[in-house]
C-alpha atoms as one frame of an Amber mdcrd trajectory, in Angstrom:
protein
 147.026 136.727  45.927 147.094 134.115  48.718 146.265 136.796  51.263 143.274
 137.904  49.219 141.966 134.320  48.995 142.286 133.916  52.769 140.455 137.182
  53.353 137.699 136.109  51.014 137.325 132.757  52.824 137.165 134.476  56.208
 134.549 136.880  54.920 132.536 133.995  53.485 132.613 132.142  56.802 131.515
 135.270  58.654 128.680 135.771  56.195 127.548 132.161  56.671 127.598 132.571
  60.425 125.624 135.797  60.204 123.177 134.105  57.858 122.794 131.166  60.227
 122.168 133.535  63.109 119.641 135.415  61.064 117.750 132.140  60.381 117.510
 131.321  64.092 113.892 132.199  65.022 113.155 134.955  67.478 113.051 133.741
  71.098 115.038 130.643  70.119 118.574 129.817  71.146 120.735 128.177  68.483
 124.022 126.457  69.370 125.679 125.874  66.012 128.667 123.986  67.382 126.572
 121.675  69.532 123.881 121.438  66.839 121.214 122.192  69.452 118.243 124.552
  69.083 116.032 125.526  71.996 112.703 127.096  71.023 110.891 126.389  74.276
 108.079 128.909  74.901 108.877 130.740  71.674 105.202 131.250  70.690 105.625
 129.132  67.543 102.626 127.716  65.701 104.643 125.780  63.097 107.903 123.860
  63.127 110.692 126.140  61.798 112.267 124.802  58.590 115.192 127.217  58.331
 117.409 125.628  60.982 120.712 123.879  60.401 119.934 120.666  58.480 122.596
 118.863  60.538 120.657 119.620  63.708 120.763 116.860  66.332 118.658 118.206
  69.194 115.497 120.314  68.897 113.358 121.625  71.779 109.901 122.862  70.750
 107.911 122.387  73.967 105.281 124.844  75.260 104.290 126.310  71.900 101.103
 126.262  69.808 102.205 123.868  67.057  99.211 122.050  65.527 100.774 119.895
  62.818 104.048 118.142  62.015 103.230 117.305  58.407 106.422 117.338  56.295
 108.108 119.434  58.976 111.071 117.203  59.733 112.103 116.061  56.258 114.822
 118.767  56.433 116.404 117.366  59.612 117.562 113.845  58.919 120.233 113.914
  61.662 117.847 114.576  64.542 118.475 112.410  67.609 116.293 114.244  70.144
 112.926 115.965  69.571 110.683 117.523  72.215 107.185 118.481  71.020 105.509
 118.324  74.429 102.899 120.867  75.517 101.643 121.846  72.079  98.302 121.561
  70.298  98.969 118.463  68.213  95.797 116.489  67.509  97.419 113.981  65.179
 100.912 112.858  64.229  99.805 111.802  60.749 101.463 109.085  58.693 105.145
 108.768  57.888 105.961 112.262  59.136 109.116 110.845  60.750 110.095 108.701
  57.773 113.670 110.055  57.497 114.454 110.267  61.224 116.402 107.010  61.326
 118.795 108.393  63.963 116.199 109.699  66.392 116.472 108.089  69.829 114.134
 110.201  72.013 110.716 111.641  71.088 108.478 113.604  73.473 104.860 114.033
  72.353 103.350 114.278  75.825 100.735 116.829  76.879  99.148 117.294  73.489
  95.701 116.448  72.124  96.568 113.357  70.085  93.432 111.206  69.901  94.407
 108.388  67.558  97.328 106.424  66.170  97.792 104.369  63.028 100.205 101.627
  62.051 102.287 104.259  60.188 102.355 106.977  62.838 105.949 106.208  63.784
 107.181 104.809  60.507 110.932 105.337  60.025 111.917 105.684  63.700 113.992
 102.538  63.638 116.468 103.771  66.280 113.949 105.222  68.741 114.546 104.201
  72.362 112.018 106.385  74.236 108.517 107.472  73.189 106.443 109.638  75.524
 102.716 109.970  74.761 101.726 110.824  78.314  98.631 113.014  78.841  96.991
 112.958  75.433  93.474 112.000  74.340  94.023 108.429  73.146  91.042 106.121
  73.681  92.258 102.982  71.906  95.484 101.352  70.772  94.893  99.711  67.372
  96.723  96.781  65.871 100.412  97.474  65.166 100.099 100.995  66.562 103.829
 101.013  67.272 105.057  99.225  64.181 108.507 100.260  63.007 109.963 100.718
  66.522 112.150  97.614  66.906 114.591  99.335  69.302 112.009 100.960  71.595
 112.796 100.398  75.284 110.380 102.747  77.077 106.791 103.638  76.154 104.750
 106.057  78.268 100.990 106.018  77.634  99.936 107.325  81.050  97.090 109.793
  81.628  95.124 109.061  78.476  91.597 107.684  78.055  92.590 104.241  76.782
  89.892 101.634  77.379  90.704  99.234  74.533  94.031  97.656  73.579  94.126
  95.431  70.525  95.821  92.066  70.949  98.375  93.122  68.300  98.860  96.695
  69.535 102.370  96.027  70.867 103.473  93.725  68.054 107.135  94.236  67.181
 108.177  95.771  70.520 110.479  92.899  71.368 112.991  95.122  73.198 110.492
  97.091  75.263 111.509  97.116  78.936 109.197  99.757  80.453 105.484 100.193
  79.733 103.458 102.852  81.552  99.674 102.581  81.201  98.871 104.432  84.397
  95.686 106.458  84.798  93.625 105.249  81.851  90.160 103.688  81.510  91.119
 100.017  81.448  88.706  97.602  83.136  90.745  94.456  82.545  94.380  93.553
  82.055  95.203  93.341  78.305  96.816  89.939  78.749  96.814  89.002  75.036
  98.654  92.192  74.090 101.371  91.395  76.630 102.432  88.288  74.706 104.403
  90.588  72.380 106.521  91.911  75.274 108.871  89.072  76.259 111.515  91.409
  77.721 109.265  93.768  79.688 110.846  94.552  83.070 108.569  97.302  84.411
 104.784  97.571  84.067 102.667 100.306  85.631  98.900  99.901  85.202  97.925
 101.734  88.360  94.868 104.020  88.517  92.722 101.816  86.299  89.399 100.240
  87.277  90.673  96.662  87.082  88.989  95.299  90.270  90.654  91.896  89.934
  93.740  90.254  88.475  92.964  86.908  86.856  95.028  83.742  86.899  96.538
  84.321  83.428  96.467  88.131  83.277 100.235  88.500  83.628 101.406  85.026
  82.636 103.209  86.244  79.479 105.449  88.679  81.379 108.041  86.201  82.599
 110.844  88.816  82.732 108.852  91.310  84.824 110.635  92.762  87.878 108.564
  95.841  88.787 104.746  95.815  88.877 102.451  98.658  89.970  98.772  97.869
  90.552  97.924 100.687  92.940  94.588 102.554  92.947  92.840  99.917  90.827
  89.900  99.028  93.118  91.268  95.478  93.299  89.254  93.277  95.659  91.351
  90.129  95.321  94.331  88.596  93.587  93.937  85.124  92.145  96.269  82.673
  93.873  97.975  82.008  90.509  97.953  85.577  89.194 101.635  86.096  90.056
 102.752  82.533  89.422 104.646  83.243  86.177 106.153  86.573  87.250 108.493
  84.903  89.712 111.331  87.317  88.888 109.346  90.158  90.416 111.402  92.343
  92.768 108.943  95.169  93.462 105.173  94.944  93.878 102.971  97.965  94.541
  99.347  97.114  95.387  98.476  99.946  97.739  95.212 101.899  97.714  92.924
  99.051  96.667  90.093  97.151  98.379  92.053  94.155  99.641  90.705  92.776
 102.926  93.676  90.527 103.667  97.324  90.075 102.775  97.331  88.053  99.507
  99.656  85.415 100.952  98.641  82.780  98.384  99.780  85.066  95.557 102.901
  86.314  97.307 104.110  82.783  97.980 105.306  82.517  94.361 107.528  85.611
  94.622 110.787  84.147  95.879 112.756  87.156  94.559 110.475  89.907  95.882
 112.442  92.666  97.650 109.885  95.476  98.041 106.178  95.247  98.864 103.958
  98.346  99.117 100.534  97.326 100.403  99.086 100.219 102.409  95.741 102.045
 101.984  93.681  98.851 101.829  91.034  97.376 104.126  93.218  94.856 105.879
  92.149  94.483 109.518  94.511  91.688 110.523  97.955  90.518 109.481  97.997
  86.827 110.225 100.878  84.491 111.029 103.417  83.825 108.243 101.710  86.398
 105.993 104.922  87.123 104.051 106.684  83.778 104.358 106.595  83.203 100.592
 108.923  86.187 100.038 112.139  85.266 101.887 114.181  88.024 100.171 111.852
  90.853 101.197 113.844  93.949 102.216 111.247  96.757 102.214 107.715  96.413
 103.592 105.448  99.466 103.437 102.052  99.416 105.186 100.661 102.960 105.390
  97.226 104.485 105.943  95.389 101.219 106.544  92.557 102.527 108.675  91.235
  99.032 109.449  94.457  97.466 110.689  94.140  96.660 114.386  95.948  93.352
 114.896  99.335  91.969 113.914  99.936  88.340 114.833 103.076  87.605 116.817
 104.294  85.386 113.946 103.227  87.704 111.115 106.780  88.632 110.132 108.354
  85.208 110.416 110.095  84.102 107.233 111.517  87.480 106.128 114.973  87.514
 107.757 116.488  90.071 105.333 114.082  92.920 106.083 115.899  96.278 106.069
 113.052  98.791 106.100 109.677  98.478 107.822 107.003 101.168 107.584 103.739
 100.828 109.519 102.288 104.336 109.505  98.955 106.072 110.104  96.967 103.022
 111.190  94.719 104.615 113.839  93.304 101.314 115.125  96.715  99.786 115.793
  97.191 100.175 119.544  99.489  97.374 120.591 102.611  95.548 119.451 103.517
  92.529 121.535 107.138  91.889 122.421 107.455  89.004 119.955 105.330  90.517
 117.194 108.071  91.566 114.806 110.549  88.729 115.218 113.135  91.267 114.159
 115.877  90.699 116.695 118.114  89.933 113.735 120.681  92.491 112.634 119.090
  93.211 109.263 116.565  95.945 110.125 117.969  99.475 109.810 114.871 101.634
 109.257 111.688 101.540 111.328 108.731 103.908 111.114 105.730 103.497 113.424
 104.537 107.044 112.887 100.933 108.110 113.415  99.470 104.958 114.953  97.650
 104.653 118.298 100.477 102.978 120.218 100.791 103.993 123.884 103.906 102.010
 124.761 106.653  99.971 123.130 108.234  96.862 124.675 112.008  96.969 124.996
 112.433  93.500 123.498 110.329  94.268 120.424 113.503  94.650 118.386 117.234
  95.110 118.647 116.957  98.885 118.895 120.721  99.443 118.929 121.082  98.334
 115.312 118.645 100.925 113.927 119.925 103.811 111.827 116.546 105.556 111.619
 113.417 105.475 113.748 110.211 107.515 113.523 107.639 107.086 116.314 106.005
 110.515 116.344 102.246 110.893 116.271 101.524 108.153 118.826  99.694 108.787
 122.160 102.513 107.632 124.436 102.102 107.024 128.154 105.230 108.756 129.418
 106.208 106.888 132.559 109.212 104.940 133.705 108.330 101.965 131.495 109.617
 104.052 128.554 112.809 105.149 130.284 114.839 102.858 128.027 113.379 104.576
 124.931 114.018 108.029 126.397 117.674 107.091 126.976 118.061 105.410 123.570
 116.763 108.385 121.600 118.980 110.755 123.553 122.164 108.684 123.433 122.010
 107.742 119.754 120.437 110.984 118.553 117.808 109.064 116.605 114.729 110.914
 115.357 116.708 114.148 115.520 114.714 115.756 112.676 111.421 115.410 114.524
 112.376 114.748 118.132 110.112 117.587 119.301 107.108 115.895 117.679 107.138
 112.902 120.049 104.403 114.027 122.447 102.981 112.525 125.647  99.265 111.734
 125.935  99.337 110.255 129.451  99.478 110.735 132.401  97.248 113.772 132.520
  99.824 116.097 134.047 102.218 115.399 131.140  99.696 115.567 128.294 101.107
 117.657 125.455 104.659 117.606 126.829 107.572 116.683 124.581 108.807 113.227
 125.490 112.523 113.935 125.146 112.261 117.117 127.203 111.025 115.304 130.305
 113.216 114.785 133.357 113.522 111.561 135.330 111.504 113.039 138.153 108.673
 113.996 135.798 108.594 110.403 134.571 108.558 109.213 138.238 111.698 107.223
 137.641 113.737 108.157 140.759 111.305 106.435 143.099 110.823 103.582 140.704
 114.553 103.031 140.304 115.045 103.180 144.105 112.206 100.718 144.625 113.592
  98.398 142.001 117.087  98.470 143.493 115.811  97.964 147.074 113.508  95.196
 145.980 116.305  93.533 144.058 118.598  93.605 147.100 115.886  92.160 149.358
 115.040  89.430 146.883 118.715  88.583 146.415 119.254  88.425 150.207 116.225
  86.210 150.721 117.361  83.926 147.929 120.814  83.646 149.502 119.376  82.850
 152.959 117.032  80.274 151.498 119.923  78.673 149.670 122.011  78.468 152.867
 119.138  77.062 154.933 118.279  74.535 152.257 121.914  73.485 151.982 122.269
  72.971 155.760 118.995  71.073 155.931 119.993  68.794 153.069 123.398  68.080
 154.613 121.807  67.339 158.006 119.265  64.991 156.499 121.974  63.238 154.529
 124.133  62.805 157.641 121.231  61.374 159.653 120.332  59.058 156.809 123.869
  57.697 156.591 124.055  57.127 160.379 120.683  55.435 160.408 121.722  53.196
 157.554 124.965  52.177 159.261 123.123  51.426 162.522 120.576  49.303 160.686
 123.295  47.351 158.878 125.142  46.631 162.133 121.967  45.416 163.852 121.135
  43.227 160.890 124.564  41.613 160.927 124.272  40.863 164.648 120.849  39.265
 164.203 122.098  37.201 161.279 125.087  35.907 163.248 122.896  34.979 166.195
 120.425  33.211 163.944 123.111  31.170 162.202 124.587  30.109 165.530 121.183
  28.941 166.741 120.610  26.743 163.711 124.019  25.173 164.012 123.448  24.216
 167.667 120.067  22.677 166.840 121.613  20.489 164.187 124.283  19.206 166.598
 121.675  18.169 169.145 119.494  16.331 166.603 122.327  14.690 164.669 125.320
  14.470 166.988 127.373  12.128 164.755 126.494  13.696 161.445 128.442  16.313
 159.642 126.082  16.443 156.643 122.467  15.642 156.162 121.217  14.156 152.860
 117.582  14.548 152.078 116.398  11.765 149.828 113.403  11.726 147.597 110.167
  10.360 149.057 110.084   7.410 146.626 113.505   6.188 147.597 112.670   6.580
 151.257 109.579   4.400 150.937 111.465   1.688 149.114 114.067   1.564 151.815
 111.372   1.203 154.460 109.918  -1.824 152.678 113.283  -3.532 152.553
């Protein structure tokens, strides 16, 4: 009897498993133990409703699903849902009302054009919402209501031009907001007041043109800000005043004509600044002094940059990585330009500029772990012998050592710098001349020192003798003079041993008596 019951139970389990397998849609993969179903590229036009109701993870990307109405009421245990790359035009209202455990929702690359204040009703545990690359044009009031745990919101690559002041209401835990590549013409500063814990904001690729004094003032916790490709002409001197926790600032590919030093001066915690692809012609003295913790400075593809002041990099002693690349008008770096003799710098790229030579004392080259100087029209003569030896000895630039090419002199044009010999660089003769000249100069200096020493000693000896002779003659004259006076006194006053000179009044009175 017991055996029969066991056999019946086993048969029932097998039937259930077969039934479950039979309900797994064609072209889908169902992992019953893991409670995961993968229906990616399964040519589905509706959400399957015959899956395990305890399902936790469902992949439905790259299908032709047009609607999610009442589709997920069967799957209350879902934690992960991927609906990307479908034909969704709308997410409706309360279609996720029972998904209280869902943490990740991908709706990117669809055709969603509008949201309501009930679009995400019920997703109280959601941490990540991806709406990237849809057709949204506006974000209405309370568009993300019911998402108190949301930490990351991606709205990139839409057509958003209007953001209601209450659009982000309730997103008190949001840390990352991506608004990149939309149609914004101004920073939605009022909407940001609902994001007290925002750490990362990307509003690049929007036609912002300028950042006002109070545009970002509500984002006091911000650490990472991207404003690239926004046609920005200037930054207000107070625009970054309240975001003084900022660690990374990306403002490349704009229309800036100078380093915004007045704005940067408030960023005492800034560690990375990306500011290439602008119209900056000059980097003036103390340009980055307001960012003493700066570690990475990236200046690429600035086609106007031609001058870097010798004190431009003063005030950033912790710099680890410096990139100045593809600036065709930059021809010269003076020996004291970088002020980077300190031991901090480890990575230096001067690739693709118009630099013909590099001074040895530009930097402490021995401390570098990476250097890239290819794409410059170097004059390959003995003045760069130190660089030739450095790159060979330390095996720096090993990945592109053959791309360091000579432009001058004419007979070496097109030659690989590190393949040259000393004779080709005319260094044998130069070294011999330097050594010979050094010996001659040293010998002349030694002879001059000896001659000067002898002359000084001779003059000193003559001076001492002359002084002694003068003193002796003076003493003799003084003795003779004293003797003469004494004899005169004896003749005039033979019986006197002392002469008293009385006042004229007393003398006259005596005469009268």
